[in-house]
Structure formats: structure tokens, C-alpha cells
N, C-alpha and C positions, 0 to 999 in steps of 0.2 A: 346445734340449737342457735349457737351464738353466728355460724357460716351461713346460717338459712336468714338470720336477722339482718347480717351485711347485703346477704343478694337482695331482700326484699326494701332494704333503702335504697341501693344504687338502683334497683329496677323503679322505683319510687320518684327519684329524683332526673330519671334519664325522661320519664312519662311527664313530669312538671317543667323540665327544660323545653320537650318539645310542644306542651302547651304554650309555653311562657314565649314560645319564637312565634308559634302559630299566631298566639294576640299579638304580638307585636309587628307583624306584618301585616294584618289584619287591621288595627290602627292607623298605620302608615296608608293602607289602602282608602280608608274611609277620609281620613285626614287629604289627601288627592284626589278627591269625589269631592270635598268640601268644596275646597278651593276651586274645581272647576264649575260646582254648581253655581257657586257666587259668581264667578267668571261671565259664565256662558246667560246668566239674568241680567248682567250689566252689559252685555256685548251685545241683548237681545234688546235693551231699552235706545242703544248708541245707535244699533242699527234701522232702528223705528224711525227715532228722530234726526238722521243724517247725520250723527256726530254732536249734535249739539242738545243735551236734555234738560228740558227746561226745569229750574226748581223745583214745581209742584210736583213732579213726574221722579226729582230725583229723592223727595221727601216719600212718595210710592215706594220709591225701589227698596230704601230702607226701613220701610214698615213691612215689606214681604218678602226681605231675604230671608229673616229666620225661618219663618215658615215652609218657603222653599225648601232650605236645608233640611227641616225636620221632616216633611213629607218625604221628600225624593231620597233622601239618607236611610228612611224607615223600609220606603220599596223596592231598595236595590238591595236591603238586606233580606226581607221575603221571597225576593227574585233569588236570591243564593248568589249574588252578582260577585260577593267577596271569596267563593269556595274555586273561583275560574283559575285554571294553569294559565298565567301571560305565556307561558311556551309556546301552546299547543290552544291558541286561539284556533275555533275555525267558524263555520258558518252558524254550526247550531249556539254557538256561546254569542258570537253576534247578534243574533233572532232575539237571544232571550234577554240580550242588552236594550234593544228597540224597544219589546214589548215593556220593558218594565222602563224605560223612557216616556211610554205612552201613558203607561197607568199612572205615572209622576207627573204628568202634564196634565192629565184628566183632574188628579186630586187637586191640585194647585187650582184648575180652574171652578172646580167644583166651593173650594173655599172662597172663591172671589165670588163668586153668585150667591155665597151665603152673607158676606157681608157687601153686598154692592152697595144697601142702603146709607154707610158709612160713607161722610164726607171725604176720609182721606183716601177712599178707591172708586173715587167716584170718577167717572170718564176712564174709566184702564183702557188702554188700546188691545185690543184681542189680537191682533197679530204676535204682540213680544210672545205670545204663550205658543205660535210657531216658530219662533224664531229661536225662542228659549230652547224647545225638544230639539231642532238641529243642531245649535250650538253645542247643546250636552249630550246628544247621542254619538255625534262628529267627534267630539272631545274624550269620551269615554273609550269608544273603539280604536279612535288612531291612538290613547296611552296603553291601551293591553296591545296593541297590534304589532307596538313598536319591539318590543324583546324579539318579536318572531323575525320580523322585517330586518333587525340586525343582525339577527342569526343567520336569516338567508343571504344578506348580502356578503357576509363572512364565509357562508358556503360557496357563494358565488365565486370569490376569489381564491379558496383553498382549496372548492373539491374536486378539483384535478388532482392536488397533491396527495389529501386524504383519501382518495376511495379513484375504484378504475373506472375510468369512462364506461357506460355501460348504453343500452339499448335495452327499451321494455317492449314486450311484444306483444299487442292487445289494450286497447282504449276504451275498455269500457268499465264498469264499476271497479274489478279489482287491477287492472291498470290504473287508474286515477289511486286507489288508496296506500299503490306501492311506491306513485311517485312522492306522493305528499308522505308517507312514510321514511322515504329515502332521505327527502330535501329536511324532514324536522329533525333527524339524526345528526348530533355536532360531530362524528367522526364517522362517519357511516361505509362500509369496506367500499359498495358503487356511488359513482355519481348519474344520474340518469340525463344523458346529454341528447335522445329523441326516443320517439315510441312510431312504433309501426304497426299498421291496423289494415286489415284486407277492407274494411269498409271504405269506401273513398268518399264519401261525407265526411269523413272525420279529420281527413286530409287536409292540410293547412291551418289547422287549429292550435291551438296552445293550450296544454293541462297542468297547470300549474309550473307555466313557464316552459315547460316542454315541448318543443314542436312535433305535432304529427306530420313523419315525411312522405310515408309510403305506406305498399302492400309489401307482405313478408316475402315478397319472389323478390324483393329487393334488397334482401337480407344481406348477402356476402358481397357485394358494391359497398352499403351503407358502412360495413367494418373494416371495410379500406379507407372509404374516404372520408367518415367520421374517426378514424384512428378509436375503433372499441375495443374493448377488452374482454367482454361480456357481455353474454346473452339472457336477460331476466323473461321468462315465458308466463306472462299473468293471463291464461286464458283456463279457466278451472273450468268452465261448461262445454271447454273443445272437444270433440271426435279424436279418439286418440291416433288416426292417422295425421291429424292436423300439425298435433305434437311432435309425431314422428316425423315429418315434414322439416316442421323447425329446425329440430336439432339434426339433421341432415344438412339444412343449408346452413346454419350454424357454424359446423364443421368444415363447409364447402369454401366457409369465409375464413378459415382457418382458429376459430376459438374453439376454447379448451374447456372455458369455466362457463358453464350453462346448466342455471338456477330455475326453478322454476314453482312458481306459489300452489300450494295446496291444492288440493279439491276442498267444494262446502263439506262433503263427506268428513273429512280431515282436520276441518278448522274448528276449535273448541273454544274459539271466544268472538266467531263472528267478525272479525276485523283480516284485513291483512296487513299485517307488518313487516318489516325489514327481517325479524326472529322467524317468520315466517317459514321465509323461502330457502327450497334443500336443492338438494341435487338431483337432478331427474332419475328416478327409476324404471327398470324395465315394466314394470307394471303399467305406465304412464304411456308407454308405446306398445302395447299389447290391446287390442282388438275386442272394444266391451263398451255398454251403452251406459252411460252416465245414472245413477238413482236420484230420484226428489221421494221427500215424504213428506206429509203434515207435521209439522213442525208442533202445531199448537194440540196436536190431539195425544203426538205423545211427550207433552210437555205436562197435559193434563193426568195423563198416566202415570208419571214419576213423578211428580213436582210433590215436595215437601213429605217425601216417603220414603221409611227407610229401605232400602234396596241389598240384594245379598246377590252375590253372585259369586258360582263355586268354578272352581279350575281359570282363578283367576289371574294366575300368572301366564300361563298360555297364551299362544297368539289369541285366538277369539277372546278369550277369558280378559284377559289386559285391555284390549279395545272396548270391549263390553264398559269395562270402566270408566274408563276416558271417555265414552260417549254418553254413560250413565249423568256424568257429574256434568255435564252440558246443559241436564235442564234441571238443574236443583236439586236433588234429593235431599231429604231431611240430614240423611246419615247414608255412606255406601260402605258394608260390608262386604271384604275381600278375601274370599276363603281359597287355600290351595297347600299343599303337603309339602310345596317347593320352596323351603325360607328362602333359599338366594332369590327365584325367581320373585316372590314378593318381596324382598328387599329393593332390588332394583323397582318393581313396579311401585311400591310406595313415594320414592325417590323421584319416578317421574310424574308422580300426579301432583308430589307439594308442587313442583315447580310447576306443573300446567295450572292446577287449581289451588293456591297457596290458601284460599278461604272456604273452602270446602270442606268437610266433615267425614274424614277417613280412617275404617277402624280396619286392620290389618290381622285376620285371623289366620293361624297355622292351625292344619286337620285335613284330618284323612274322611271321606267321604262313605268309605266303608267301615268307617267306628261310630258303630251309632248311639255308642253314649255318648260320646262326644259332642255329635252332631245333635242330639236331642238338647245335650244342655246347651249349646248355640242359639238352636231356634227358640228355646223356653225363655233365655235370659236375653235376645234379642230381640223377638216377634218380626222378623223383616215381614214387611206388607208384598211385597214383587221378589221375586227370585228366578235367577237366568242360570240355568243349570248346561254349564259347558265342559264339565270337569268329565274325563272321558281318554280311555285310548284310543287312539286314531289309526296308529301304524298295520298296515293292510298285514304285510309282508309278517312282521312281528309277534301278532295278535293269531294268524297260523301257527306260530310254535310254542305260542302260550295262550291258550284257548282259554284257561281256570282262570287265569288272571283277570282276562278281559270279562268273562265273565262277572267273575268279582266286582269291579266296577262300573261298566258299563249298565249292568243289570241290577246288580243288588243295590250297588252304591245309589243307583238314580232311585229303586225303591224306598232307599230309607229318604233320600230327598223331600221325595215327593209326599211320604205319610209325616216325617216331623211338618213339612209346609201346610200340609192340609190341619193338622192336630193344631198349628199354632194359628191356623185361621188367616191365612196369608189371603191376599186379596187374588194374586196371578202367581201363577208357576209355568216356566216357559224352559222348554227343552228345547237345546239345540243340537237337532239331526241330521245325517245326511243323507243324500241319494244315494249312498254306498247299502243305505235300508232296505231298499227296493228293489224285491227280486235277490237278495244278497246272495254272492255267490262267496263268501268270506266270512270267518267268525266276525271280524268287527262290523260288518256288515249286519249281521245276524244280531249279535249284542246289542246294535242302533234299532233295529227295528223292534226288537225284544223290550228295549228302552220307550220307545213310542206307543207300543201296546200296554206298556205299565202305566203310561202315564194318562192314556183315553179309559181306561179300565178303572183305574185308583179314584180317576177324579170325577164318577158319576155318580153324582150325588153330593159331591161336597160342595161348600161354600169356596173353596179356592177354584179359579178358573185354571185347568191344567191345559194347556195346549204345549204343541211340537210344531219345529219349524224347520223345515228340510231345503239345505242347498247345497251346492258342488263344491268343489276345492277353492280356497281362497289366496289370491297372488298372495306371496311372499311369507306364507307363515311357514313354522316351522316344521320339517321336514318335506316340505311341496318340492316340486322340482323348480321351480326357478332358483331359490338357495342351492339347490345342488347342482345345478347348470351353470351359473354362477361360479363356483368354488373351481366347478372343471375347466372352464375356461382360463380363470385363473392361471390353473396350474397349466395350461396349455395344451389340455386335452388328453384324453379324447371326450366329447359328448357322448355319454351312453342314454340310448331311447330302448325300451323294451321290445315295442313294435312299430313300424311305418303307417298303420294306419290307428294305434291307439287315440282315445280323444276321450277331452273332460271340456265338462263347465267351468268356466274361472269368473270368479267375482274379487274384486278390492276387500280386503278385511273391512276396513272402515265402512263400505256399503254396505255388504252384507249385513255386519252388525246394525246400520240405522235399519236395514228392511226388518231385522231381527224387532228391535224395539217397536217398529210401528205396527207389524204383526202382535205382538204383543196388548200392545193399544186397543185394535181393533179385534180381538180374539174376545167369545162368549164362552170359549169353554170347550171342551170334547174336540176342537180343530185340528189336522195337521197340515198347517200351511204350509203353501211350495212356493219357494220364488223363482221368478223367473230369470235364467243367469242365461238369457240371451240364446244364442248358438255354439254347441260344445267347437271347441277348437283339437285342432291337432298338435299333439306334443311335440312333433317332430318341426312343425311349423314353428310353435313356439321357441324351441333350441335354435332352428337355424334365426329367428329374428333375435335373439339375444345373442349369437354371435356378429352378427351385425351391428347389434345395438353397440358392440366391444371396436369398430371398423376394423371388423375382421370377416374375411368367406368362408361360408361354410363347406367343408369337405378339402378346402383347397389352405386358411391359415388353421384351422379347427376341423380334424374328423368327428363326423359322427357315426357311430356303431351302434347295432342294434343286439341287445341281449336276451331277449325275450320275454315272454309275457310270466310274471311270477307269481306264483301259489294266491290260488283267490282273487287274481283281478280279473277284472272284465275290458274287451276292446272298447267299447262303448257305455257310459252312465245314463241311468234313469234319475229322473224326478216322480215318475207315476207307474204304476202299473199299467196296461192296456184295461183291465175292467175297473180302475178308480176311476177314471175320468175327475174334472174338477170343476168347481164353483166360483164366478169371481166375488172378488171384495171390494171397496169402495177402493181399492188400490192398486193401480193397473201394472203393478208388478208385481203382487202377492194372488196365490190364488189357494184354494182349500180341494185340499184333496178327498174324493166322496169314500170315505171310510163306510161302509155299510154293514161289515161283520165286526162283531165286536165278542171278545173273551170274555164269558161270564168271571167275575170277580171271585168265586169259590172256586173254580176251576183254574184259573191265574194262580190263585195260591197253592193248590196243591199242585201242578206243575211247576213252579219253582221251588217247593221242599223239595221236589222229588231231583231239580237240577243242582240244588243247595245240598243234597244227599252224595251225589256223583263228584263232587267237588270235593265235599268231605273225605270224600274214602278214595281220593288219590286217582280217580278215573283216567282210563288216555281219553289223551282229546277225542279222537274219534267217535269215542261215547259220549262226549259234552258235545260237541256237534249234531249229532243225532237228535239225542233229547232238544237240543235250538230247533230244530228242522221241525221236528215233531209238534211241537208249542207253537211255531209262528205259521206252521198250515193247518194247526186245529182254529186258528184266528181268523187266518185269510186263506180260504182254497187257492186260488190263485199263484199263490205263492209257489206251488209245487212245481208249476214249469218252469221255475227260475234257477231250481235249486237240483232237480232232475239231473244236468250234466255232472256234477262233482259227485255222484253214487252215491248221495246219504239217505235217499228215500228209499223205506224200506220196500221189497216186492209183494206183493197183495197176492 
């Protein structure tokens, strides 16, 4: 008890010390502005009368001075002028100071109009108000810019010592923010020497004192002539081939330190800062189309709501948590049974969103009692269900485990979401659920069927979102290939014609959020993944990414198609077709055939009994096929080649 009192006293002392420091600082600012207001009014009279103020107007000056001080300091307080940081003064702060000065001058003018009949203020020269405004604004802006100017001059003198000489590629908004951020850092790792941009209209201009010298084509020669040590790519919306070309040009110039600003889909705070730049990743140079979403509709969907993410420690789940927190939910509930993954996730979320409310929950979606308790206690309004077993070959060997998690775990989450009257349930599905040839694909297709069937008549909007592989997720080809390349090869590809859809994790998750925002319930949304990419081409590109040659420095070998794999994935069956939505990269699969609820429950009980009896894997697969076939007849064509359909 005594220890707690000591801690409380120390905490209160720290708060009081902080408040006293802030009050002392604010009073110093007010005193400075008071002196400035008085000086500006005197200089306005002095300038109006060419340096010789008549006695009548000196008396008028003394009379108006207390009113000017009271009015202007009050206006400055109302406009929060004393909350500005002098170290990071920018256009927005200067604009607010200008508006505050305008209101101060107008208020003083109004007072003079009210008092104009008094002899003491008769004949007041109106030009004094305009001159006073100019002196006040210039003085306030100048004083507040002084600290930043001093830091800037210090950086010019010491920038080359404390930071590597860098070129910024891109003179757009991201480039401007990056240059500004680099110059504001007291001891930045990089010092911007010049900027390159392919837009010739930007050449020969200066951005925060840094010249735009030319286009990217001249990067190798600029690296040598300007003695550059680093290349910072600030083109977040540029196509992947432009990023790839820029990386190659930088390497031609002999620079190894190449950084890139993240894409908008990765950016959580809305502004590019030095801390955001990162190493170039393989997914930055692989062909893909950047996504765009309606941020306002997603914010309306999530703002001030409790949001639950299952499978939160996984690749998709953790990115869902980060992206959800961008849109200011009331609380984020992150659920997973991987306590180490949750520990790492919590540290990351606290670093990125220190002021957001995050609750970490350890639990298994297959534990009905635990999940029921969570939903009844927290009652989340939006549920993103990302928990699933996803590795195709592994699930071929353990079909019962796949069914327990992907089928029955999903049913538990949907039932509890509906019972807790959540507004929306969003299932993360996969392209492998279409004409499934694997246990993993079948169980995810079952999850879709359950989502659509149990959502009928419920107040909860139940929807599913299908997309293909995500670049860089755990167990995907890129981390596997990268590890093989680091070991010196060989890089293993299953088949030379193997193709897959790819999208970055952040882009896929943003589209999932968009689908959740526009969904009305009962839809299966399909993300436009672009064109399929050959796995062999990805392997070759990754080898070149490391300045190596395929089949020369790093061999590529073919290992054969694994159980359950297809050469090409599908996002739709031929019979489904799609309907468009308000978003150009999201479609709705036309799901005409639904499995009645009572039939579904009967078949699920049959499947559960098989697992309880520890039936062999083939029997479980056959039952999955029968259920899926009963839901949508066209599925039979996709399953016939694996020999699981019963002969009629």
C-alpha cells in the first residue's frame, strides 16, 4: 500500500512538473507577444507620421495600447497560437498566425468604430491599422521561424558530417515531405543534396532549398558528380517497373544504400517522415497495379466501433490490425492462440499507434466456450475473420485439423457474431476456394457456404472476400526464394508453367476493408488481382534483385506439382460471373445456389461425427466434396480429376 502511494505521489509530481514547465513556457510566449504588439503599434504610428509622432497621437497611442494588448492576446489564445511548436513551423502554422492577426486588427477596428465619438480618438489614421497588422504578423512569424531557421543554418554547416549525401528520386508530394523531414531532423542519417524527377517542368526549381537537377536517366552520373552515398526513392504511386529501373540505375552508379518511402497503403500516419523510409523489398519491383480506396467510406464503417480481428498474429491478421487502427475505432480486439505472435504484434501496435486502444486476447476459435465469453463480454460491432490454416500441402496430410479450424472454427465465430448482434462479419477467403482441388481450398469454400447460409435473416451483414496470394506473407514463395538465394541456391520451382495472382498484404487488406464498407450482406466479393504471374518469373526477378543471374549464379530446379496444387488459380467459376460494385477493383460473385440452413447443419454434423470417429483423410475429403457439390453443382467439374466424386 505504501509503495503504491509513493508511486502515485511520484506520478503526480511528474505531472505537476510538466504542467509548471508548460505554464512557464506559455507565459514567456505571451510576454514576448505583448512586447511585440506594443512595438508594432508604436512603429505603425511612427511609420504613418514619418518618424515624428504629434503629441495628440502619442496620447492616442497610450490610450489604445492596453486595448490592443487585451484584444490581440485574447485572439491569439483563441487561435491556439501558443500551442505551436517553434521547431516545426510550416505553412499551416503561418496561415493560422495570419488569420489571428487579421481578427485582432478587425477587433481593434471595431473598438475604434464604437469609440469614434470620443475626442481622444477623433481623427484616428486608418492606415495605422494596416501598418500595425503588417508589423505584428511579420514580427510573430519571424520570431517563431527563428528556431527553425537556426536549425536549418546549423544543418547546412554540419549536414555532410552528420548525414550521408543523398539524392531524392521524385519531386512530388512524397518527395517534398521527405526533404522537409530530412532537413528538420537534428542529426538525420541522410542529407538531401539534390532531387531527380522525370517531369521536365520541375527541373531547375528548388524544394526546401534542394535543387531538382534532372531526370532519373542521369542518376549514375549524378551519383559520381555530386558524390552521393544514398538513393531515396519517393514515388509511392509509381509502377513497379519504374522502381525496378531506379534500383538498377542506382546500382549502376555504385550506390548500395537504396531506400524507398512506403506506398500509401502502408502509410499509417498520413505523412512521410524519415522514420518511414525502408529498404527496397522484392514486392516493390514485382509487377502489380497499385490500389486506391475510398478512405471516407472505410472510416464511416470503422470509426468509433469495437473491431475484432481473429488470426491477428498472422500475416493478414496483423496487417488488418494496423490498417483498422488508421480509421480510429473505439477499440481493437486482437485474437489469436499464438502468444508469441500476439506479443510481437502488441509491441508493433503500441509503437505505431501509442494513443489507440488495443486489447490483446489469447484464445482458440475452436474453443466455443471461450469465444462465446469473449463475444458476450466485448460485443464487437465489426468482425474480421482471418484465422485459418492456409498451407496447402500440410493440410492435405491433416484434413481433420483443417476442418476443425477452417470450417467449425468459422461457424463458431459467425454464430457468436450474429448472437452478439455485430453489424458486420467479414470472412477472409481465398482463390483456392474456387473449384477446389485441395483440402485447404475445400475448407475455405465451406467457410464461404457457412458464412452465406448463417447470415440469411441475421441482423449481422455476413460477407466473404476472395483474393489470391499476398506478397511476403509467411509461407509464401518470396520468403522461401529469398532464403534459398541467401544460401546460394538452388531456387526450387514446382513447375515452369505454375502461375498465381499476387498482391501486397497492405493493398489486399485495404480492399478487404473497402469491401466490408460497401457490403450489404450475403455477398462474396472478389478482388481484382490483375494478371497471374508465373512463379518462375518471380524466381528470376528475385535472383536479379540480388545482382545475380538466374541459372548462372543461382540455379533454378523444378520439383513437380505438390498434392492439391493447381497450375493456375481461379477467382470465379465459369458459371458464377461477376457484378460490378462502386469500386473498380472489387466485384461480386454471382452466387445463385445456396445450401438451406437445415441441410447445412445436418451435413456439418455428419462431418463432425467423422472427425470424432477419427475417420481417414479420404473419407473426410469425400464428405467435403459432397457438401460443396450439393451447394453448387458446377463444383463437380473442378473436383472430378482428383477422383473424389462417387460414381453414379
